[in-house]
N, C-alpha and C positions, 0 to 999 in steps of 0.2 A: 137511706134509715137503712137498721138494724135489725138482721136474725140471727140468732144465736140457737146451736145443740149445743146441752148437755144432759148428763147423764151417767150412769152406772158405768162399766167396762160390758163389754160385754151386749150393751144397752138397744145397739145399733143410732148412734149418735151419727159414725163418718158417711157411715154408707147412707145414711139418708141427708146429710148435710148438703152429702155430693150430688144426690137426685133431686137433691130440690134447687139446688145451685144449675146443672143442665136445665130445669125444668124452664127455671124462670128468662136461660138467654136464649134458648129454642124459641119461649114466646116477645122474646124482644128488648130481654133487658139489656141493661149496661152493671153488669152481677162480677163483687170482688169476692172468690173465696180468701181465704184460712186459716192454716192450724193454730191455733190458739199456744199451744208450745211453742213454734216458730214466731209467734210473733211479738218481738223482745226489742228494746225502744234501738239496739242495734242496726238488729233489719226493718225496722220501719225509715229510723235515718237511711238507710239505705238505698230504701223504694223509693226517697220521694225525689232521690235523682237515674231512678232507672223509668226506660222508655214508656212509655203509657202501653204500647203492646203487651211489655214484659208484663206491668204492672196487677193486668185486668185478664191473663191468664188464664183459659178455666183447670176446675182441678182436671185429672187427666181420670180416667177409668178406672174402675181395679183392677190389678191383676193376681190372676188366679196367684193364691196361695201358693209358697212352695212348701215340699215337706218337713216337719220340725220332728226334732227328735223332743223324747221326753224331757221335759223342762219343773227343776224341781218348787214345790210350791211356792207362789208370788205373793206377798204379802207384806204391810206397810203398816208401821206404828201411826195413830195419831199425835199429832204434833200439837205447840203450842201457838198461837196469832198472838207474836212479840211485835212490840214496838218498830225494833229491827223488819219484820217483813209487813208489818202496815206501812213504812215509808216507803218499803220498795214498790209494791202495788202501790201505793199511790203516786208514786214518778208514774208507773205503766202509763197508768193511767192517764194521767199524765196529757203524757208522750201519744196514749191511742186521739186520746179528744182531741189533742193540735194535725194531731197526720187526719182521722177524719175532716173534719174542718176543709183542712189546705186543701186536700187529692179526691176526695172520695165524696166527690158533695152530688146530687145526683144521681147517684151509685145506689144499689143496691147491698151492703156485705154479707155475708153469713161468713158467721165464723163455728167452729166444725171446735167446742169445748167451749168455757166463759171461766169468769171469774166464780162462778156459782159451784164448778167443781175442784177447784184448786181448794175452796173452805168449806168445800165435803171431807177434807183431811186433818180440818184444827177441830177441837175439842171444843170450842168455843163457852168452853166454861169459867167462869168466874167474873167477877165483874174488872180486870182489865181487856181480857177480852172480850167480854160484852162491849166494851170503850170504843177500841181498835174494832169492832165490828163497825157501831155503827157511825162508824166515820166513815170507813168503807164503806158503807150503803147511801152513801150518801154521795160519796163519793163516784161513784160505781153509773157511769151510763145506762139509762134508762131503756134498750129493744124495744122497738115497734113489735118484734115477736118474739117473745123468747118462750123455749122450745125446753123441756127433760124428758128425758125418755128413761124409763125408770120399768124394771123385770124383777124380779122376785128373786128375792137369794138360792132358790132351787133350779130357778131357771137359766142363771149367769149360770152359776158353780153345771149344767149340765153344756153348757154352748164355751166356757172359760174350765175345762175341768186339771189343768194347772195354778189356777189363784187355791186360797188356802181359804176353807169356808167360814170360819171363824170374823177374819178379815173382809169376805163379800157381806157375812150376816150387817160384823158391824157399820159397813162402808152400805151397805142399802140404808142402814139409820140414820146415819149421818147426812143419805143424801136428802128423803124427808127432812129431819131439823130446817136444812139447807132452802128447799122447797116454803117451808113455812113463814122462814123469814124474809123472802119476796115473794106475797101474793100475786105479784103482776104473770111471774112463772108459767106457761098452763104442761101440767103433770100428763103424759100419753101412752098409756102399759103399754111393755112392749110384750106381754109374753106370749102372744099369740099375734103372728105376724102376718094373719087376714086383716086386709082393709086396712093395713098401718098405713103403706106409703100412700093411699090416697087420701086419709082422715089429712095426712100430713100435706102435704099440698094442699088441703083443702083448707087450712091456716094459713098457710099460706098465699094463696091466693086471693084470699080475702083481707092477709096483710095488705098486701101493696093496689089492692082494687076494693076498698072500704064499702065504693060507693054502688060496686054489683050485688051486694049483699046487702037482702033485706034484715036480719038481726047476725046476732052475734055471735058462735061454735058453743055448743054443749060444754063442757070447759071438765075434766074431768078429775076427779080429787083423787090425793091418798087415802088410802084402808090401814 
């Protein structure tokens, strides 16, 4: 089973992915937690030879944040999805599928960030980019539960004041577009953190034990 947490910076991906992982482990499930940026082909091949105990190690609890000095605003430009980048993603997808099939059977995989987060940094405009996106959509594994955590730009800038405002507004719009490209993704608003953990764990609980629930949970839509 594959559960993914995606979303805009400051939306609460990592915190809630770790909480969900610990929740499932305490409930007796075999859980594997990954941070997406470390899920490279090299690391996957290395982990094939790791001991089982190390391969399924739970995520560590959050450490107190160190005091940081004032940093310049962080920004990033949109780039084009090229053939070379598409082939790179297809290679990683293939390796991940093999890894999951060989090593992660009868386990729950929780991934902090996913390919949806990468796609949010591409313009995805024009015939070629749309064609490459179609290829990736067909190749991507569809998670059993895919959650995208979004908060409005004003909220994110309060949480992450070192980010450039224009960049955050643009990124927010890009995530909205990516969510429309993948209708199976459940979008959760995180402007208010009240009951957020309970809502996420309810989605997780339904995904792993669907027979215990009489009907689907309400889906929060983009506004």
